[in-house]
C-alpha positions as CSV (number, residue, x, y, z in Angstrom):
1,X,17.1,-57.0,51.2
2,X,13.4,-56.6,51.8
3,X,12.5,-53.7,49.4
4,X,9.1,-53.0,50.9
5,X,10.7,-52.7,54.4
6,X,13.3,-50.4,53.0
7,X,10.7,-48.2,51.4
8,X,8.7,-48.2,54.7
9,X,11.6,-47.4,56.9
10,X,13.3,-45.0,54.5
11,X,16.9,-43.8,54.7
12,X,18.0,-41.2,57.1
13,X,21.5,-39.6,57.1
14,X,22.6,-37.8,60.2
15,X,25.9,-36.3,61.4
16,X,27.3,-36.9,64.9
17,X,29.3,-33.8,65.6
18,X,32.2,-33.8,68.1
19,X,31.3,-33.2,71.8
20,X,28.2,-35.4,72.1
21,X,25.6,-32.8,71.2
22,X,22.1,-33.4,72.6
23,X,20.6,-33.9,69.1
24,X,23.4,-36.2,67.9
25,X,22.1,-39.4,66.2
26,X,24.2,-41.7,68.5
27,X,24.6,-39.4,71.5
28,X,22.2,-41.5,73.6
29,X,24.5,-44.5,73.2
30,X,27.7,-42.5,73.8
31,X,26.2,-41.0,77.0
32,X,25.1,-44.5,78.1
33,X,28.5,-46.0,77.5
34,X,30.0,-43.3,79.7
35,X,27.3,-43.1,82.4
36,X,26.8,-45.1,85.6
37,X,23.0,-45.4,85.6
38,X,21.3,-44.2,82.4
39,X,18.9,-46.5,80.7
40,X,17.9,-48.3,83.9
41,X,21.3,-50.2,84.3
42,X,22.3,-50.2,88.0
43,X,26.0,-50.0,88.8
44,X,27.7,-53.3,89.5
45,X,30.6,-51.9,91.6
46,X,30.3,-48.8,93.8
47,X,33.2,-48.5,96.3
48,X,33.0,-46.7,99.6
49,X,34.8,-43.4,99.3
50,X,34.4,-43.0,95.6
51,X,33.6,-39.4,94.7
52,X,31.6,-40.8,91.8
53,X,31.0,-44.4,90.8
54,X,33.2,-45.7,87.9
55,X,31.5,-46.3,84.6
56,X,29.6,-49.6,84.1
57,X,32.0,-50.5,81.3
58,X,35.6,-49.2,81.3
59,X,36.2,-49.9,77.7
60,X,32.8,-48.5,76.8
61,X,33.5,-45.1,78.4
62,X,36.8,-44.9,76.7
63,X,35.3,-45.8,73.4
64,X,32.7,-43.0,73.9
65,X,35.4,-40.6,74.8
66,X,37.5,-41.4,71.7
67,X,34.5,-41.2,69.4
68,X,33.2,-38.0,70.9
69,X,36.3,-36.2,69.5
70,X,35.3,-37.2,66.0
71,X,32.7,-36.4,63.4
72,X,30.7,-39.5,62.4
73,X,28.2,-39.9,59.6
74,X,25.3,-42.2,60.6
75,X,22.9,-43.8,58.2
76,X,19.7,-45.3,59.6
77,X,17.9,-47.7,57.2
78,X,16.6,-51.2,56.9
79,X,19.6,-53.5,57.6
80,X,17.6,-56.5,59.1
81,X,19.1,-55.5,62.5
82,X,22.7,-55.5,61.5
83,X,25.3,-52.8,61.6
84,X,27.9,-51.8,59.0
85,X,31.0,-49.6,58.9
86,X,31.5,-49.4,55.2
87,X,34.3,-46.9,55.0
88,X,36.1,-44.3,57.1
89,X,33.9,-42.0,59.1
90,X,30.6,-43.7,58.3
91,X,28.4,-46.3,60.1
92,X,25.1,-47.8,59.0
93,X,22.5,-48.9,61.6
94,X,19.1,-50.3,61.4
95,X,16.2,-47.8,61.7
96,X,15.3,-49.5,65.0
97,X,18.4,-47.9,66.4
98,X,17.1,-44.4,66.1
99,X,16.7,-42.7,69.5
100,X,16.0,-45.0,72.5
101,X,16.4,-48.1,70.3
102,X,20.2,-47.8,70.5
103,X,20.2,-48.2,74.3
104,X,17.2,-50.6,74.5
105,X,19.4,-53.5,75.7
106,X,23.0,-54.5,76.3
107,X,23.0,-56.2,72.8
108,X,21.9,-52.9,71.2
109,X,24.6,-50.9,73.0
110,X,27.1,-53.6,72.0
111,X,26.2,-53.5,68.3
112,X,26.8,-49.7,68.2
113,X,30.1,-50.1,70.1
114,X,31.2,-52.8,67.6
115,X,30.6,-50.5,64.6
116,X,32.3,-47.6,66.3
117,X,35.4,-49.8,66.9
118,X,35.5,-50.3,63.1
119,X,35.7,-46.6,62.7
120,X,38.9,-46.5,64.8
121,X,40.4,-49.3,62.7
122,X,39.6,-47.6,59.5
123,X,41.5,-44.5,60.7
124,X,44.7,-46.4,60.4
125,X,44.1,-46.5,56.6
126,X,46.7,-49.3,56.1
127,X,45.2,-50.9,52.9
128,X,46.4,-54.5,53.6
129,X,45.8,-54.9,57.3
130,X,43.5,-52.0,58.1
131,X,41.7,-50.9,55.0
132,X,39.8,-47.5,55.1
133,X,37.0,-49.1,53.0
134,X,37.2,-46.5,50.3
135,X,37.6,-47.2,46.6
136,X,40.7,-49.4,46.1
137,X,40.8,-51.7,43.1
138,X,42.5,-55.0,44.0
139,X,42.2,-58.5,42.5
140,X,40.5,-60.9,44.8
141,X,39.2,-58.2,47.3
142,X,36.3,-55.9,47.5
143,X,37.0,-52.6,45.8
144,X,34.8,-50.7,48.2
145,X,34.2,-51.6,51.8
146,X,37.2,-53.9,52.1
147,X,37.7,-55.4,55.5
148,X,39.4,-58.4,57.3
149,X,38.1,-60.9,59.8
150,X,40.9,-59.8,62.2
151,X,39.2,-56.4,62.2
152,X,36.1,-58.3,63.3
153,X,38.0,-60.0,66.1
154,X,39.0,-56.7,67.6
155,X,35.5,-55.2,67.2
156,X,33.9,-58.2,68.9
157,X,36.4,-58.0,71.7
158,X,35.1,-54.5,72.4
159,X,31.5,-55.4,71.6
160,X,31.3,-58.5,73.7
161,X,33.0,-56.8,76.6
162,X,30.5,-53.9,76.5
163,X,27.6,-56.4,76.3
164,X,29.1,-58.4,79.2
165,X,29.4,-55.3,81.4
166,X,25.9,-54.0,80.8
167,X,24.4,-57.5,81.2
168,X,26.2,-57.8,84.5
169,X,24.7,-54.4,85.5
170,X,21.2,-55.3,84.4
171,X,21.4,-58.5,86.4
172,X,21.5,-56.4,89.6
173,X,18.1,-54.9,88.9
174,X,15.5,-55.9,91.5
175,X,13.0,-56.2,88.6
176,X,14.8,-59.2,87.1
177,X,12.9,-62.5,87.5
178,X,14.7,-65.7,88.4
179,X,14.4,-66.9,84.8
180,X,15.9,-63.7,83.5
181,X,18.7,-63.9,86.0
182,X,19.5,-67.4,84.8
183,X,19.5,-66.1,81.3
184,X,21.9,-63.3,82.3
185,X,24.3,-65.7,84.0
186,X,24.3,-68.0,80.9
187,X,25.0,-65.0,78.7
188,X,27.8,-63.7,80.9
189,X,29.5,-67.1,80.8
190,X,29.1,-67.2,77.0
191,X,30.7,-63.8,76.6
192,X,33.6,-64.8,78.8
193,X,34.1,-68.0,76.7
194,X,34.1,-65.9,73.5
195,X,36.6,-63.5,75.0
196,X,38.9,-66.4,76.0
197,X,38.9,-67.6,72.4
198,X,39.3,-64.2,70.8
199,X,42.3,-63.4,73.0
200,X,43.9,-66.7,72.5
201,X,47.5,-67.2,71.2
202,X,46.4,-68.2,67.7
203,X,44.7,-65.2,65.9
204,X,43.6,-67.4,63.0
205,X,41.6,-69.5,65.5
206,X,40.1,-66.2,66.8
207,X,39.1,-65.4,63.2
208,X,37.5,-68.8,62.8
209,X,35.4,-68.2,65.8
210,X,33.9,-65.1,64.2
211,X,32.8,-67.2,61.2
212,X,31.5,-70.0,63.4
213,X,29.4,-67.5,65.4
214,X,28.0,-65.9,62.2
215,X,28.1,-68.5,59.4
216,X,25.5,-66.7,57.3
217,X,27.5,-63.5,57.1
218,X,28.6,-63.1,53.5
219,X,31.3,-60.6,54.3
220,X,33.0,-62.8,56.9
221,X,32.8,-65.7,54.5
222,X,34.3,-63.7,51.6
223,X,37.1,-62.5,53.9
224,X,37.8,-66.1,55.0
225,X,38.1,-67.3,51.4
226,X,40.6,-64.5,50.6
227,X,42.6,-64.8,53.8
228,X,43.1,-68.5,53.7
229,X,45.1,-67.9,50.5
230,X,47.4,-65.3,52.1
231,X,50.5,-66.4,54.1
232,X,49.6,-64.2,57.1
233,X,45.8,-64.2,56.8
234,X,45.9,-60.4,56.7
235,X,46.6,-60.5,60.4
236,X,48.9,-57.6,61.4
237,X,52.0,-58.2,63.5
238,X,51.5,-57.4,67.1
239,X,49.0,-58.6,69.7
240,X,45.3,-57.7,70.1
241,X,46.1,-55.6,73.1
242,X,48.8,-53.7,71.2
243,X,46.2,-52.7,68.6
244,X,43.6,-51.7,71.1
245,X,46.2,-49.4,72.7
246,X,47.0,-48.0,69.3
247,X,43.3,-47.2,68.9
248,X,43.4,-45.1,72.1
249,X,42.3,-47.6,74.8
250,X,44.1,-47.6,78.2
251,X,45.9,-50.4,79.8
252,X,43.1,-50.7,82.4
253,X,40.6,-51.3,79.7
254,X,42.8,-54.0,78.2
255,X,43.3,-55.6,81.6
256,X,39.6,-55.7,82.1
257,X,39.2,-57.8,78.9
258,X,42.1,-60.0,80.1
259,X,40.4,-60.6,83.4
260,X,37.1,-61.6,81.8
261,X,38.9,-63.8,79.3
262,X,40.8,-65.6,82.1
263,X,37.4,-66.6,83.5
264,X,36.2,-68.2,80.3
265,X,36.9,-71.4,78.4
266,X,38.7,-71.0,75.1
267,X,37.6,-73.1,72.2
268,X,39.6,-74.5,69.3
269,X,37.7,-74.1,66.0
270,X,38.6,-76.7,63.4
271,X,38.4,-75.5,59.8
272,X,35.8,-78.1,59.0
273,X,33.5,-76.5,61.5
274,X,33.2,-73.4,59.3
275,X,33.5,-74.8,55.8
């Protein structure tokens, strides 16, 4: 951690109250997830006869609706751009995510969505598969902030889908240059490939993709070392879509992920690619 940067940016602790209040620390992101045009993102699909256009991201608007019923503690500080959901009811975001920074790009919106998905997972409070992150002494695992790489798989399913949807919306802007449009198309294809792998039949392969994409992440690496010694890899019984439904997402949101994944190319990740 860069101490001078931490001192410069400071630490701010805010509370997001239920109901998306105007002054909530992540209200801008929640509103954008549920809106059709805020933040300069045109709508990708407006059907004739619609009373109102559907949200840009189906899973995004459902996530915002679920979170808006909860109280969330938000810490803004220097995280070198990363996000953290250390334990139940708390998320940590970089100081750059204050205010407009949290909706500055599809990637920023996706990062917040990823961390909010972890909040839903920690609500299960099942210490082995879905740890709350609170103090729990255990040999071979973190005593505070415990997590699993399967939790990351589910969070990236939501995050990548949100980023795909908002990137697709942004690509419709008349202000996008030809180079930016090509970049958007490449990004959309990459998201679909990731979703195809994450939704594949082997959840251990999905977990390996997380580590391959982020090889420098110490938490993912530590989880991998612990999980390779357990018979089930700390992967809960049931499919990814079963667990998304348990978190409160609808079948149509799950179907949207399935459709995007079906258009991607799944990859098989060999263990030697991440070790």
